[in-house]
C-alpha positions as CSV (number, residue, x, y, z in Angstrom):
1,X,-23.5,6.1,6.3
2,X,-21.2,7.8,3.9
3,X,-17.6,6.9,4.0
4,X,-16.5,10.3,3.3
5,X,-15.7,13.1,6.0
6,X,-12.4,15.1,6.7
7,X,-8.4,14.0,7.0
8,X,-8.5,10.8,4.8
9,X,-5.7,9.1,3.4
10,X,-5.0,8.8,-0.1
11,X,-3.1,5.5,-0.9
12,X,-2.1,5.3,-4.6
13,X,-0.4,3.4,-7.0
14,X,0.9,5.2,-10.1
15,X,1.7,2.7,-12.2
16,X,2.5,-1.1,-12.9
17,X,6.6,-0.9,-13.3
18,X,9.3,-2.2,-11.0
19,X,13.0,-2.7,-10.7
20,X,12.8,-5.5,-8.4
21,X,11.7,-9.1,-8.3
22,X,11.0,-9.4,-4.7
23,X,10.0,-13.1,-3.8
24,X,7.1,-12.4,-1.8
25,X,6.0,-9.1,-3.8
26,X,2.5,-9.1,-5.5
27,X,4.0,-9.2,-8.6
28,X,5.7,-12.6,-7.9
29,X,2.5,-13.9,-7.1
30,X,0.7,-12.6,-9.8
31,X,2.5,-13.9,-12.8
32,X,3.0,-17.2,-11.0
33,X,-1.0,-17.7,-10.7
34,X,-1.6,-16.2,-14.2
35,X,1.1,-18.8,-15.6
36,X,-0.4,-21.6,-14.0
37,X,-3.9,-20.7,-14.8
38,X,-3.4,-20.3,-18.7
39,X,-0.4,-22.8,-18.8
40,X,2.4,-19.9,-20.1
41,X,5.8,-19.2,-18.7
42,X,6.1,-15.4,-19.0
43,X,8.6,-13.5,-17.3
44,X,5.2,-10.6,-15.8
45,X,1.9,-11.3,-15.8
46,X,0.1,-9.1,-18.6
47,X,-1.3,-6.4,-17.3
48,X,2.3,-5.3,-15.4
49,X,4.6,-3.0,-17.4
50,X,2.1,-1.6,-19.1
51,X,1.3,2.3,-18.2
52,X,2.2,5.0,-15.6
53,X,-0.7,6.9,-13.6
54,X,-0.3,10.3,-15.5
55,X,-0.5,14.0,-14.4
56,X,-3.7,14.5,-16.3
57,X,-5.6,11.6,-14.8
58,X,-4.6,12.7,-11.0
59,X,-6.3,16.0,-12.1
60,X,-8.9,14.7,-13.3
61,X,-9.7,11.9,-10.9
62,X,-8.8,13.8,-7.8
63,X,-9.3,17.6,-8.1
64,X,-8.2,20.3,-6.1
65,X,-11.8,20.9,-4.2
66,X,-11.8,17.2,-2.8
67,X,-8.4,16.8,-1.8
68,X,-8.9,20.2,0.1
69,X,-11.9,19.3,1.4
70,X,-11.5,15.0,2.5
71,X,-7.5,14.5,2.0
72,X,-4.9,15.1,4.9
73,X,-2.4,12.5,3.1
74,X,-1.6,11.8,-0.3
75,X,0.6,8.7,-0.5
76,X,2.3,6.7,-3.4
77,X,2.4,3.2,-2.0
78,X,2.5,0.5,-5.2
79,X,1.3,-3.2,-4.3
80,X,2.8,-3.5,-7.6
81,X,5.0,-0.6,-8.8
82,X,7.9,1.5,-7.8
83,X,7.1,5.2,-7.4
84,X,10.0,6.7,-8.4
85,X,10.2,5.0,-11.7
86,X,7.0,7.1,-13.2
87,X,8.1,9.5,-15.2
88,X,5.4,12.0,-13.7
89,X,6.5,11.5,-10.8
90,X,7.6,14.8,-9.5
91,X,5.1,16.6,-10.8
92,X,2.5,14.4,-8.9
93,X,4.1,15.3,-6.0
94,X,3.9,19.0,-6.9
95,X,0.5,18.7,-7.5
96,X,-1.0,16.9,-5.0
97,X,1.5,19.0,-2.2
98,X,-0.3,22.1,-3.0
99,X,-4.0,21.0,-1.6
100,X,-2.7,18.5,1.2
101,X,-0.7,18.5,4.5
102,X,1.0,15.3,3.6
103,X,2.7,14.0,1.0
104,X,4.6,10.5,1.1
105,X,6.5,8.3,-1.0
106,X,7.1,4.5,-0.3
107,X,10.1,3.6,-2.7
108,X,12.6,0.6,-2.5
109,X,15.3,3.7,-3.1
110,X,17.0,1.4,-5.6
111,X,16.6,3.1,-8.8
112,X,17.4,6.6,-10.4
113,X,20.6,8.4,-9.9
114,X,21.7,10.8,-7.2
115,X,20.7,14.5,-9.0
116,X,17.4,13.0,-9.4
117,X,17.3,12.2,-5.6
118,X,18.0,15.8,-4.9
119,X,15.6,17.0,-7.8
120,X,12.7,15.3,-6.0
121,X,13.6,16.5,-2.3
122,X,13.3,19.9,-3.9
123,X,9.5,19.1,-5.4
124,X,7.6,19.9,-1.9
125,X,8.0,20.8,1.3
126,X,5.8,18.8,3.3
127,X,6.7,16.0,1.6
128,X,7.9,12.5,2.9
129,X,10.3,9.6,1.7
130,X,10.4,6.1,3.2
131,X,13.4,4.1,2.1
132,X,13.2,0.4,2.5
133,X,16.0,-1.5,2.2
134,X,16.0,-5.0,3.8
135,X,19.5,-5.4,5.5
136,X,22.7,-3.5,5.8
137,X,24.6,-6.8,5.7
138,X,26.0,-8.2,2.3
139,X,24.2,-11.3,0.8
140,X,21.2,-10.5,3.1
141,X,18.6,-8.8,1.7
142,X,16.2,-11.8,1.3
143,X,12.6,-10.3,1.6
144,X,13.3,-6.8,-0.7
145,X,15.9,-8.1,-3.2
146,X,17.7,-4.2,-3.9
147,X,21.1,-2.9,-3.9
148,X,22.1,-1.5,-0.1
149,X,24.5,0.4,-1.2
150,X,22.7,2.0,-4.2
151,X,19.7,2.3,-1.2
152,X,21.7,4.4,0.8
153,X,23.3,6.8,-1.6
154,X,20.3,7.8,-3.0
155,X,19.1,8.2,0.5
156,X,22.0,10.4,1.2
157,X,21.1,12.7,-1.5
158,X,18.0,13.0,-0.9
159,X,18.8,14.2,2.6
160,X,21.5,16.2,1.7
161,X,19.3,18.4,-0.8
162,X,17.1,19.4,2.2
163,X,14.6,16.0,2.0
164,X,12.4,14.4,4.7
165,X,13.2,10.9,5.0
166,X,12.4,7.9,7.1
167,X,14.7,4.8,7.0
168,X,12.0,2.0,7.4
169,X,12.9,-1.7,8.2
170,X,10.6,-4.4,8.0
171,X,11.9,-6.6,10.9
172,X,12.7,-10.5,10.1
173,X,14.7,-13.0,11.9
174,X,17.2,-12.5,9.6
175,X,17.7,-8.7,10.2
176,X,16.5,-8.1,13.7
177,X,20.1,-7.7,15.2
178,X,20.5,-4.7,12.7
179,X,17.9,-2.6,14.3
180,X,20.9,-1.0,16.4
181,X,22.7,-0.4,13.1
182,X,19.8,0.8,11.5
183,X,19.2,3.5,14.0
184,X,22.8,4.6,14.3
185,X,22.8,4.5,10.2
186,X,19.8,7.0,10.5
187,X,21.0,9.0,13.3
188,X,24.3,9.7,11.0
189,X,22.6,10.0,7.4
190,X,20.1,12.8,9.6
191,X,16.7,11.7,8.8
192,X,14.4,9.0,11.1
193,X,14.1,5.8,11.6
194,X,10.6,3.2,11.9
195,X,10.6,-0.6,11.9
196,X,7.5,-3.0,12.0
197,X,6.7,-6.6,11.4
198,X,6.0,-8.0,7.9
199,X,2.4,-8.2,7.3
200,X,2.5,-12.1,6.8
201,X,2.9,-12.2,10.6
202,X,0.2,-10.4,12.1
203,X,-1.9,-13.4,12.6
204,X,0.0,-14.2,15.7
205,X,0.5,-17.8,14.7
206,X,2.6,-18.0,11.5
207,X,6.2,-17.9,12.3
208,X,7.7,-18.7,9.0
209,X,7.7,-19.1,5.1
210,X,8.8,-20.2,2.1
211,X,9.0,-17.9,-1.3
212,X,9.9,-19.6,-4.1
213,X,11.1,-17.4,-6.9
214,X,13.4,-18.1,-10.4
215,X,13.7,-21.5,-9.0
216,X,15.1,-20.5,-5.8
217,X,13.3,-20.7,-2.3
218,X,14.1,-18.3,0.4
219,X,12.9,-18.7,4.0
220,X,11.4,-16.0,6.0
221,X,11.2,-16.3,9.5
222,X,9.0,-14.1,11.8
223,X,11.6,-11.7,14.4
224,X,11.6,-13.7,18.1
225,X,12.2,-10.9,20.1
226,X,8.5,-9.1,19.6
227,X,6.9,-11.5,22.7
228,X,9.3,-9.5,25.3
229,X,8.6,-6.2,23.7
230,X,6.6,-3.8,25.6
231,X,4.8,-2.1,22.8
232,X,3.6,-5.2,21.5
233,X,-0.2,-5.6,21.2
234,X,-2.8,-7.2,20.6
235,X,-6.7,-5.9,18.6
236,X,-9.3,-8.2,19.0
237,X,-12.7,-7.1,17.7
238,X,-15.2,-8.3,15.0
239,X,-16.1,-4.6,14.6
240,X,-14.4,-3.3,11.3
241,X,-15.5,-0.1,12.5
242,X,-12.8,0.1,15.3
243,X,-10.0,-1.5,13.0
244,X,-11.1,-0.8,9.3
245,X,-8.4,1.0,7.1
246,X,-11.2,2.4,5.0
247,X,-13.7,3.5,8.1
248,X,-11.4,3.5,10.9
249,X,-8.2,4.6,9.4
250,X,-9.7,6.0,6.4
251,X,-7.4,5.0,3.9
252,X,-8.8,5.5,0.1
253,X,-7.3,2.7,-1.6
254,X,-6.7,3.5,-5.5
255,X,-5.4,1.0,-8.1
256,X,-3.2,1.8,-10.7
257,X,-5.9,1.8,-13.2
258,X,-7.9,3.8,-10.9
259,X,-10.4,1.5,-9.5
260,X,-11.0,2.6,-5.7
261,X,-10.8,-1.0,-3.6
262,X,-12.2,-1.5,-0.3
263,X,-8.7,-1.8,1.0
264,X,-5.2,-3.6,0.7
265,X,-5.7,-6.3,2.2
266,X,-8.3,-7.7,-0.3
267,X,-6.7,-6.4,-3.2
268,X,-4.7,-9.2,-4.4
269,X,-8.5,-11.7,-5.0
270,X,-10.5,-8.6,-5.7
271,X,-7.3,-8.6,-9.1
272,X,-7.8,-12.4,-9.4
273,X,-11.4,-12.1,-9.6
274,X,-11.9,-9.3,-12.2
275,X,-8.3,-10.2,-14.0
276,X,-9.6,-9.7,-17.4
277,X,-11.2,-6.4,-16.6
278,X,-7.6,-5.5,-15.5
279,X,-6.3,-6.9,-18.9
280,X,-9.4,-5.7,-21.1
281,X,-11.7,-3.3,-19.6
282,X,-14.4,-4.1,-22.0
283,X,-15.0,-7.7,-20.1
284,X,-16.3,-7.1,-17.2
285,X,-17.4,-10.1,-16.0
286,X,-16.0,-11.4,-12.8
287,X,-14.4,-15.1,-11.9
288,X,-16.8,-16.3,-9.1
289,X,-15.0,-19.6,-8.4
290,X,-11.7,-17.8,-7.6
291,X,-12.4,-16.9,-4.2
292,X,-15.6,-17.7,-3.2
293,X,-15.7,-16.1,0.3
294,X,-14.3,-12.7,-1.1
295,X,-17.0,-12.7,-3.8
296,X,-19.6,-13.4,-1.4
297,X,-18.7,-10.7,1.3
298,X,-17.6,-8.2,-1.5
299,X,-17.5,-9.1,-5.5
300,X,-20.8,-9.8,-4.8
301,X,-22.3,-6.3,-3.4
302,X,-20.5,-4.5,-6.6
303,X,-21.7,-6.6,-8.5
304,X,-25.2,-5.6,-7.8
305,X,-24.5,-2.2,-7.4
306,X,-23.6,-2.5,-11.7
307,X,-20.4,-4.4,-11.5
308,X,-16.6,-3.2,-11.3
309,X,-16.7,0.0,-13.6
310,X,-18.7,1.2,-11.0
311,X,-15.9,1.9,-8.8
312,X,-13.8,3.0,-11.7
313,X,-12.5,6.7,-11.5
314,X,-12.2,6.1,-15.4
315,X,-15.9,5.8,-15.5
316,X,-16.9,7.8,-12.4
317,X,-16.4,10.6,-10.0
318,X,-14.4,9.9,-6.9
319,X,-17.8,11.7,-5.0
320,X,-20.2,9.4,-6.7
321,X,-17.5,6.2,-6.2
322,X,-17.3,7.0,-2.5
323,X,-21.1,7.7,-2.1
324,X,-22.2,4.7,-3.8
325,X,-24.2,1.9,-3.0
326,X,-22.0,-0.2,-2.5
327,X,-19.8,2.2,-0.1
328,X,-22.0,3.6,2.1
329,X,-24.4,1.3,2.5
330,X,-24.0,-2.6,1.1
331,X,-20.9,-3.1,2.6
332,X,-21.4,-1.3,6.5
333,X,-24.7,-3.4,6.1
334,X,-22.6,-6.6,6.1
335,X,-20.9,-5.7,9.4
336,X,-23.5,-4.8,11.1
337,X,-25.3,-7.9,10.2
338,X,-22.1,-9.8,10.8
339,X,-22.5,-11.6,7.6
340,X,-19.5,-10.4,6.4
341,X,-17.3,-13.4,6.7
342,X,-14.1,-11.9,5.0
343,X,-14.0,-8.3,6.8
344,X,-15.4,-9.4,10.5
345,X,-14.1,-12.6,11.5
346,X,-11.1,-12.9,9.4
347,X,-9.1,-9.1,8.6
348,X,-6.1,-9.2,9.2
349,X,-6.2,-6.2,11.0
350,X,-8.7,-7.6,13.2
351,X,-6.5,-9.7,15.5
352,X,-3.3,-7.5,14.8
353,X,0.3,-7.8,16.3
354,X,2.5,-4.7,15.9
355,X,5.3,-2.5,17.2
356,X,4.3,0.3,17.8
357,X,5.6,2.8,15.0
358,X,8.4,5.1,15.9
359,X,8.2,8.8,16.2
360,X,8.4,9.4,12.7
361,X,6.2,12.6,12.0
362,X,8.8,14.5,10.8
363,X,6.7,17.4,9.4
364,X,5.1,18.1,12.6
365,X,1.5,18.0,11.5
366,X,-1.2,15.9,13.5
367,X,-2.3,12.9,12.2
368,X,-6.3,13.0,11.1
369,X,-6.5,9.5,9.5
370,X,-8.4,7.5,12.2
371,X,-10.9,10.6,13.2
372,X,-14.2,9.4,14.0
373,X,-16.2,12.5,12.1
374,X,-17.7,10.9,8.9
375,X,-21.4,12.5,7.6
376,X,-23.8,10.2,10.2
377,X,-26.0,10.5,7.3
């Protein structure tokens, strides 16, 4: 069955640079893993801080006709990058905004000048930015270690210039008492507010975890008010088509080097499996031992198709990738046979708990991301 239909969200990592070094970040775990594997003491993984996605690349990877036919929403939401650091950021917003209904960006907000944020606000009328301070209290930013004053200053500048923004709060125990303050601040600034639970706690079992960085350990605890929250929900299913980010939420996830991964939940593991390729694209041999279950369930099917290059926009068109054997047949067949442990039984979306989102559709445009109108062929 074809993955492609209408109403897709294109989630794009537009670089490998970030101005922060947050304890829970994939960048930190990447670097730690690399140092342990190679017995080095690098500050950053060698893949990090190496490139930005350019406007020419975007035009080549995502042609106008593809965007108009299949994509409803383009999102700059990096696993390893801060989008605002990309020098082509404003140009990318302008390009995408001409061909899709919504363009959005998630940012830590602690970067660039207020003038730059004002310029960004004027780049497109169908553009929304989500700002993510961790806490409004001094010395309480444990998860995302940004300067809250800078974030709020840039948020105000963006909104004052006509930008549409969302003040987003990832709720932990250390900042759960600030929800009313976040809402009040959003109201004062003139933007929307959104809250949700950290991904680490969506298995409904984990209540805390430690993150160590720069020889300091941080304890991040799950908020304790959720079980009594009326919008708390659980989704339990073994059929990925009822929850999968690729087929149900219709998200096409593109890594910073143009590789289209099945979803963000296995992005880190697939990076580990194909780490040599990310460092040198002439080396396509996967590491079959690092994540054996994910290699069996997902990477082995990529290999049968011809390897990791078959999922790269540098070597294939996006239409060819999304209609490849891996996406059109192999992955979905493994779901039907219930032979894919990763997707059918262990996916974080399959047993998901969350706080339902507040109304943040400030563009008043219908969200088509979960429409089930794929080609039946």
